[in-house]
C-alpha positions as a printed Julia matrix, in Angstrom:
341×3 Matrix{Float64}:
 -82.11  -26.14  -34.41
 -80.36  -22.87  -34.22
 -78.26  -21.84  -31.33
 -79.47  -18.71  -29.78
 -77.2   -15.82  -29.17
 -77.62  -14.98  -25.51
 -75.57  -11.83  -25.95
 -77.2   -10.21  -28.94
 -75.63   -6.84  -28.27
 -72.07   -8.25  -28.06
 -69.85   -6.95  -30.83
 -66.52   -8.34  -31.95
 -63.58   -6.75  -30.11
 -61.27   -4.85  -32.38
 -58.16   -3.09  -31.05
 -57.19    0.22  -32.59
 -54.46   -0.16  -35.19
 -51.92    1.98  -33.34
 -52.36   -0.03  -30.11
 -51.91   -3.32  -31.96
 -48.73   -1.96  -33.5
 -47.43   -1.04  -30.08
 -47.99   -4.55  -28.79
 -46.25   -6.09  -31.77
 -43.4    -3.61  -31.44
 -43.02   -4.39  -27.76
 -42.88   -8.1   -28.52
 -40.21   -7.5   -31.14
 -38.21   -5.35  -28.73
 -38.4    -8.02  -26.07
 -37.15  -10.62  -28.52
 -34.38   -8.46  -29.95
 -33.4    -7.24  -26.48
 -33.11  -10.78  -25.2
 -31.03  -11.77  -28.21
 -28.8    -8.71  -27.85
 -28.28   -9.42  -24.17
 -27.18  -12.94  -24.96
 -24.79  -11.67  -27.63
 -23.49   -8.55  -25.82
 -19.85   -7.67  -26.16
 -17.5    -8.34  -23.22
 -16.6    -6.56  -21.01
 -19.77   -4.76  -20.06
 -18.99   -3.83  -16.44
 -16.07   -2.76  -14.29
 -13.11   -5.08  -13.72
 -11.22   -5.48  -10.45
  -7.51   -4.68  -10.63
  -5.96   -6.55   -7.7
  -2.71   -5.04   -6.39
  -0.97   -7.39   -3.91
   0.69   -4.55   -1.99
  -0.17   -1.33   -0.23
  -0.66    1.96   -2.13
   2.45    3.74   -3.38
   4.74    0.77   -4.07
   6.22   -0.4    -7.36
   3.32   -2.67   -8.32
   0.69   -0.15   -7.18
   2.39    2.58   -9.19
   2.41    0.41  -12.31
  -1.32   -0.26  -11.93
  -2.24    3.39  -11.48
  -0.01    4.66  -14.29
  -1.59    2.45  -16.96
  -5.1     2.37  -15.44
  -6.74    5.36  -17.23
  -5.24    4.46  -20.6
  -6.19    0.79  -20.36
  -9.71    1.78  -19.34
  -9.94    3.75  -22.57
  -8.91    0.84  -24.81
 -10.9    -1.71  -22.81
 -14.05    0.37  -22.54
 -14.84   -0.22  -18.84
 -13.49    1.05  -15.51
 -10.61   -0.75  -13.8
 -11.11   -0.54  -10.05
  -7.83   -0.77   -8.11
  -8.07   -3.02   -5.07
  -5.02   -3.1    -2.78
  -4.7    -6.45   -0.98
  -1.34   -6.56    0.85
  -0.3    -9.41    3.1
   1.88  -12.5     3.3
   4.77  -10.91    1.4
   2.32  -10.31   -1.5
   1.11  -13.92   -1.36
  -2.41  -12.89   -0.3
  -2.94  -10.84   -3.45
  -1.38  -13.5    -5.67
  -3.71  -16.1    -4.14
  -6.76  -13.95   -4.86
  -5.67  -13.61   -8.48
  -5.05  -17.34   -8.89
  -8.47  -18.16   -7.41
 -10.43  -15.42   -9.17
 -13.55  -16.34  -11.14
 -12.42  -17.39  -14.65
 -14.69  -14.86  -16.35
 -12.28  -11.96  -16.7
 -13.79   -9.97  -13.85
 -10.41   -9.68  -12.09
  -6.93   -8.79  -13.31
  -3.87   -8.94  -11.07
  -0.58   -7.08  -10.88
   2.52   -9.22  -10.4
   5.87   -8.24   -8.97
   9.07  -10.09   -9.76
  10.91  -11.68   -8.06
   8.3   -11.48   -5.28
   6.02  -13.91   -7.1
   8.8   -16.42   -7.69
  10.05  -16.25   -4.11
   6.59  -16.78   -2.61
   6.41  -19.99   -4.65
   9.93  -21.03   -3.6
   9.85  -20.15    0.08
   6.25  -20.07    1.28
   3.4   -22.55    1.52
   1.14  -21.02   -1.1
  -1.83  -22.39   -3.0
  -0.51  -21.55   -6.45
   2.35  -22.29   -8.82
   3.51  -20.39  -11.89
   1.1   -22.54  -13.91
  -1.78  -21.0   -11.96
  -1.39  -17.8   -13.98
  -1.35  -16.51  -17.53
   0.43  -13.25  -18.19
  -1.1   -10.34  -20.09
   2.19   -8.5   -20.47
   4.99   -6.89  -18.51
   5.02   -3.22  -17.56
   8.57   -2.38  -16.67
  11.65   -2.88  -14.54
  12.88   -0.59  -11.77
  16.6    -1.02  -10.84
  17.7    -1.35   -7.22
  19.28    1.39   -5.12
  20.11    2.05   -1.47
  18.75    5.25    0.06
  19.62    6.8     3.41
  18.47    9.99    5.12
  19.99   13.14    3.67
  21.49   13.94    7.09
  23.45   10.66    7.23
  27.19   11.16    7.96
  28.3     9.35    4.78
  27.75   10.1     1.11
  28.78    6.89   -0.58
  28.45    3.15   -0.18
  31.95    2.57    1.18
  31.37    5.17    3.89
  28.08    3.48    4.75
  29.68    0.03    5.1
  32.52    1.44    7.22
  29.92    3.07    9.49
  27.89   -0.16    9.76
  30.99   -2.07   10.84
  31.39    0.3    13.8
  27.84   -0.38   15.02
  26.71   -3.34   17.15
  26.17   -6.4    14.98
  22.63   -6.59   13.59
  21.62   -3.19   14.95
  21.45   -1.26   11.68
  17.86   -1.43   10.44
  17.27   -1.51    6.71
  13.7    -1.43    5.45
  12.45   -3.46    2.48
   9.06   -3.68    0.8
   8.59   -7.4     1.52
  10.5   -10.43    2.69
  10.32  -11.92   -0.79
  11.82   -9.0    -2.69
  15.08   -8.68   -4.57
  15.92   -6.03   -1.97
  16.36   -8.77    0.63
  18.42  -10.78   -1.83
  20.68   -7.8    -2.48
  21.17   -7.07    1.2
  22.06  -10.69    1.94
  24.64  -10.52   -0.82
  26.11   -7.34    0.68
  26.23   -8.93    4.13
  28.22  -11.84    2.76
  30.67   -9.71    0.75
  31.16   -6.97    3.36
  31.18   -9.19    6.44
  28.35   -7.26    8.11
  24.9    -8.11    9.43
  21.86   -5.88    8.99
  18.55   -5.86   10.78
  16.43   -6.34    7.65
  12.87   -5.16    8.32
  10.14   -6.25    5.86
   7.24   -3.82    5.66
   3.77   -4.27    4.14
   4.93   -2.32    1.1
   7.63   -0.08   -0.29
   5.92    3.12    0.83
   6.17    2.18    4.51
   9.8     1.11    4.1
  10.76    4.39    2.46
   8.86    6.56    4.94
  10.68    4.79    7.76
  13.92    6.31    6.45
  12.34    9.74    6.09
  11.19    9.54    9.7
  14.57    8.12   10.79
  12.97    4.93   12.09
  15.24    2.97    9.75
  18.8     3.79    8.76
  18.36    2.84    5.12
  16.07    1.24    2.59
  16.97   -1.03   -0.28
  14.47    0.15   -2.87
  14.2     1.08   -6.56
  15.14    4.18   -8.53
  11.85    5.4    -9.94
   9.47    4.42   -7.19
  11.67    6.04   -4.53
  11.76    9.46   -6.16
   8.89   10.48   -3.89
  11.34   10.71   -0.96
  14.24   12.24   -2.9
  14.01   15.55   -1.02
  14.64   13.9     2.36
  17.0    11.09    1.31
  19.98   10.41   -0.89
  21.11    7.47   -2.98
  24.45    6.05   -1.85
  24.6     3.03   -4.16
  23.07    1.62   -7.3
  22.67   -2.16   -6.99
  22.62   -2.7   -10.74
  25.13   -3.25  -13.51
  25.17    0.36  -14.77
  23.85    3.66  -13.55
  22.14    5.19  -16.55
  20.07    7.44  -14.31
  22.66    9.64  -12.61
  20.31   12.62  -12.52
  17.81   10.58  -10.5
  20.33    8.9    -8.18
  22.48   11.72   -6.8
  25.21   10.67   -9.24
  25.83    7.57   -7.12
  28.21    4.84   -8.24
  27.23    1.24   -8.7
  28.36   -1.16   -5.98
  30.64   -2.85   -8.47
  32.25    0.46   -9.47
  32.89    1.5    -5.88
  33.77   -1.81   -4.23
  34.93   -3.98   -7.11
  32.44   -6.69   -6.18
  30.69   -8.76   -8.8
  27.16   -8.33   -7.5
  23.87   -9.4    -9.04
  21.46   -6.95  -10.6
  18.59   -6.15   -8.28
  15.3    -4.44   -8.95
  11.63   -5.1    -9.31
   9.72   -6.09  -12.42
   5.99   -5.63  -12.74
   3.15   -6.42  -15.1
  -0.29   -7.94  -15.29
  -1.68  -11.45  -15.05
  -4.92  -13.41  -14.67
  -5.93  -16.82  -13.43
  -4.89  -19.48  -15.95
  -8.49  -20.73  -16.0
  -9.58  -17.63  -17.9
  -7.59  -18.49  -21.0
  -8.92  -22.05  -20.94
 -12.58  -21.13  -20.52
 -12.71  -17.76  -22.3
  -9.75  -17.46  -24.71
 -11.48  -14.59  -26.51
 -11.6   -12.55  -23.3
  -7.95  -13.26  -22.53
  -7.0   -12.18  -26.06
  -8.97   -8.96  -25.65
  -7.17   -8.13  -22.41
  -3.82   -8.72  -24.13
  -4.69   -6.58  -27.18
  -6.18   -3.7   -25.21
  -3.28   -3.68  -22.75
  -0.71   -3.54  -25.54
  -2.7    -0.8   -27.25
  -2.74    1.2   -24.0
   1.02    0.75  -23.54
   1.67    1.93  -27.1
  -0.8     4.82  -27.05
   0.54    8.3   -27.68
  -1.16    9.75  -24.59
   0.34    7.13  -22.29
   3.88    7.53  -23.65
   3.62   11.3   -23.36
   2.44   10.94  -19.76
   5.4     8.71  -18.97
   7.88   11.05  -20.6
   6.43   13.99  -18.71
   6.9    12.15  -15.43
  10.41   10.99  -16.4
   9.47    7.38  -15.82
   9.43    6.18  -19.42
  12.88    4.68  -18.93
  11.47    1.92  -16.76
   9.03    0.66  -19.43
   9.77   -2.84  -20.67
   6.9    -4.57  -22.49
   7.19   -8.34  -22.93
   4.42  -10.28  -24.68
   2.47  -13.09  -22.9
   4.16  -16.23  -24.22
   7.69  -14.91  -23.79
   6.84  -13.52  -20.37
   5.44  -16.82  -19.09
   8.54  -18.65  -20.31
  10.79  -16.05  -18.65
   8.94  -16.35  -15.35
   9.2   -20.12  -15.42
  12.96  -19.91  -15.93
  13.19  -17.28  -13.22
  11.77  -19.69  -10.63
  14.51  -22.18  -11.49
  17.29  -19.57  -11.42
  16.14  -17.96   -8.18
  16.02  -21.36   -6.54
  19.78  -20.97   -6.16
  19.19  -18.05   -3.77
  16.37  -19.6    -1.78
  18.53  -19.8     1.36
  19.16  -16.03    1.23
  15.44  -15.31    1.51
  14.76  -17.97    4.12
  17.63  -16.84    6.37
């Protein structure tokens, strides 16, 4: 018995050759595309650059100076995100708790980071971070308004002694800065008492002097050049003044007063959550290599020389930097009472 064909006019279905090729090609593209997506090179999208202070300060300046050159070596945009608060502790906390996928890099400031650990109830320790590399160091200075009736540090101290105790306001970038430490040291040695006013960042502290809302600011050489027209440096709170052209030819405190004072200033650089290196060591290594390449690039160094800020550059590699920061916490513990006062 033969089966009957109920559809005698039905012909086999044959697709045109070119259409079949398209289907096969599409299937191949889907397969290759999926494989390529799984194996794509990191990073492939923008990275947050968390700055724990307001715009214009030392750490913000460091971020914005290196930003375009690091973007070039890294291959993706770095989006600056200012997150001031808690004497920089808010920003540091966000960095420590960032997703460990390399999507966020943070800027550190020293000794702000160390002092937040020593004097505040924070949710991180130095072990919460790994360091990509340092950027530089900006030595400490004291600036007053250009109309002030004194031109040197001794004249300033003599004037302060004639004012009511604790009435002379001196602005600082944060309560955890070396600026506070330096002022406490001066108070002790000179027998005076300032009204130390912590601002949300160095910009606000410096503008307070320009507007005569504060008598002085304990700040840094390079970052304070923006107010040089309206203010003058009356003291360099550092071992030597190698920047006389940028500091109104001011003397160091030691030179003028004979005091053995500590070196003050602010260091800066970049760090990530320590979890990144544990979970994605290749990504951490890439951040380190691209950052160093940006720091050493001809275009970046020329930019720094043109802006006369190359003298603050001080690159320290990750392992050495982490060891230095750990020792710094121990050393600064001796001055904990100065910050907590």
